N, C-alpha and C positions, 0 to 999 in steps of 0.2 A: 308797952305787952312784952309775953316772956315768952321765950322761944325757948325751946329745949332743940337740940338736933340727936336725933338716936342711932348707933350707928349697932348691925347685929350683936354685939355683946360688949358695948358699952356708951356709955354718957358721953357724945361728941364735944358739944357745947350746951353750955345752962345761960344762956343772955335775960337781964331783967331792965326794965326800962327802955325797951326796942320802939323807935319811936315809927319806924317803916321797913316792912317786907318786900321785896319785888320775887317773882320767883317765878318759871318757866314752865310750861306746861307744851303739850302737843300742837293743842290752840294758840298758843302767844304768850305772851307775857303779861301776867297782870302782879296790882300791888296791891297791898293790905295795909290799911292803914288802924288805930287803934278803935275805931266804933264800925269797924267795917262789921256786916251779918257774917254770922259760922256759914264754915263751908270745909269744903273735900276737896283737893285735887292729887290726881295724879301727876309723876315729878318725874319726865322722862330725865337722862344724864343732862347736866346743863351748870347754870350760874344761879343761884341763890344768890341775893345781896340782902342783908339788913345794917342799919343804920341805928346807933346808939348813943348818947352825947359821951359816953366815956371812952369808947374806940371812933367814933366817926361809920363812916361806912368800911362795912367789912363785907369779901367777897367770899363766899363759899363754894368750891368746884362741889358737886355731887353726885352721887351713879342715881338709876335709878330709886323712885321710894314712892312717898306719901306724903304729904301736907292736911295738919287738919288744926282749923282753928273754931276755937271756944271760949266766947268771952276774949279775953283778956290773953290767953293763952293759945301760941301756937305749936304745936310738936311736928316737928319734921322726923321721919322716918325711912333712909336713906341703908343702902349697901355699904358705898363707901364715903367720905368726902373729905377737903381738903380746904383749908383755912388761908387769905393771903389778903390785904389793903391794896395789890398791885397787881393788876389782872397779866403783864409781862411776867412777873415774878411768880404766879398762877401757874398760870402756861410752863412755866419748865418743872414745876414740882409736879405739874398732872405727868410730862412727860415723860418726868423720869420715872414714873410710880407704873406709871404703862410698861414701859422698859422692864422695871424687877419684874409684871405679872407676867412677861412673856418669857422671861428666865426660867422661872417659876413652871408654869404650864409648859416648858419643854422638857425641865428635868420630869417633871410627875409624867407628862405623856411616853418619857423615854424607859420610866418605870411600870409605868403599866404594858409598855409594848414586852419587856423581862416577862413580868408577868404571863401575860396570855402567853409567849414562847413555850415558857415552864408546862405553865399547863397544860397546851396542846402537846407535848414532849411526855406529862406525865398519863394525858390519856391514852395517847402511841403507846406506849410502852404497857400498859394496865390491859390493850384490848388485844395485844400479842402473848400475854403472859395465859 
């Protein structure tokens, strides 16, 4: 199979010769083999596993998205993805990514609060003029 993992602004991975894929859905995990019928599945945040001869078994931590299989091609489109061959190391990478997102979110919230307070001050000044 041919696997393409797409993020909003880039192609995260493009793999050929994939022998199997295991994906998680809200209803549970399911496997894809080369001769499986075409399908579409909504993916919640979780682990996607693929295997090929060159790399062996590879784990992808994926954010929510969609998986589409048409013939030998499997397209996975997700918000974010992190790859690893060891689940323990992958968990550490995901935790580190969440910490960075939390820090960015806090700085964005702080900037929004400053913008809101500035807008309110200007509106009050405008009403008094």
